[in-house]
C-alpha positions in Angstrom: 0.0 0.0 0.0 0.9 3.6 -0.1 0.0 4.1 3.6 2.7 5.0 6.1 2.4 4.4 9.7 3.8 6.5 12.5 3.5 7.4 16.1 3.3 10.4 18.3 5.4 8.6 21.0 8.6 10.3 21.7 11.9 8.4 22.4 11.8 9.3 26.1 8.2 8.0 26.3 9.3 4.8 24.7 12.3 4.4 27.0 10.1 5.1 30.1 7.5 2.6 28.9 10.1 -0.2 28.3 11.6 0.5 31.8 8.2 0.4 33.5 6.5 -2.4 31.6 9.5 -4.8 31.1 10.9 -4.2 34.6 14.4 -3.9 33.2 17.0 -1.6 34.6 17.3 2.0 33.6 20.6 1.2 32.1 19.1 -1.6 29.9 16.3 0.7 28.8 18.7 3.5 27.8 21.1 1.1 26.0 18.1 -0.2 24.1 17.5 3.3 22.8 21.1 4.3 22.2 23.9 1.7 22.2 22.0 -1.2 20.6 20.7 0.7 17.6 24.2 2.2 17.0 25.7 -1.3 17.1 23.1 -2.6 14.7 23.9 0.3 12.3 27.6 -0.2 12.7 28.2 3.4 14.0 29.0 2.7 17.6 32.4 4.3 17.1 30.6 7.6 17.0 27.1 7.2 18.4 25.5 5.4 21.3 28.2 5.8 23.9 30.0 8.6 25.7 33.5 7.1 25.1 36.4 9.3 24.3 36.3 10.4 20.6 32.6 9.9 20.1 30.2 12.6 19.0 29.1 13.8 22.5 25.4 13.9 21.6 23.5 13.3 24.8 20.3 13.9 26.7 20.1 14.9 30.3 17.2 13.1 32.0 15.7 13.3 35.5 15.0 10.4 37.8 11.8 9.6 36.0 13.6 9.7 32.6 12.0 12.9 31.5 14.2 15.0 29.1 15.7 18.1 30.8 18.3 19.1 28.3 19.8 18.1 25.0 23.5 18.4 23.8 24.8 18.0 20.3 28.5 17.6 19.8 28.9 18.6 23.4 27.0 21.9 22.9 23.9 22.7 25.0 21.1 23.2 22.4 17.9 22.8 24.3 16.7 22.9 27.9 13.4 22.3 29.6 11.9 25.5 31.1 12.2 24.2 34.6 15.9 23.3 34.5 18.1 25.2 36.9 21.6 26.3 36.4 22.8 23.7 38.9 21.4 20.9 36.7 23.3 22.1 33.6 26.1 19.8 32.7 29.4 21.7 32.4 
């Protein structure tokens, strides 16, 4: 068919759902959304980890896995309205 499917679910919603429903660890849920896809695509040298020499793309999450800030190439590009200066990663 010519019909596409999609979702309004955001990645953080999906990670939270996996964590809560599957009962897995936070680390396993986050790896399922970052490291494992990068490994599948063969780009784990640059994406999916915070190892030295990788792209330094990251998301700052609170304890409930809600997005608080986004960094691309180590640069702070977005923050939630309620984030405080103390929470900012330097």
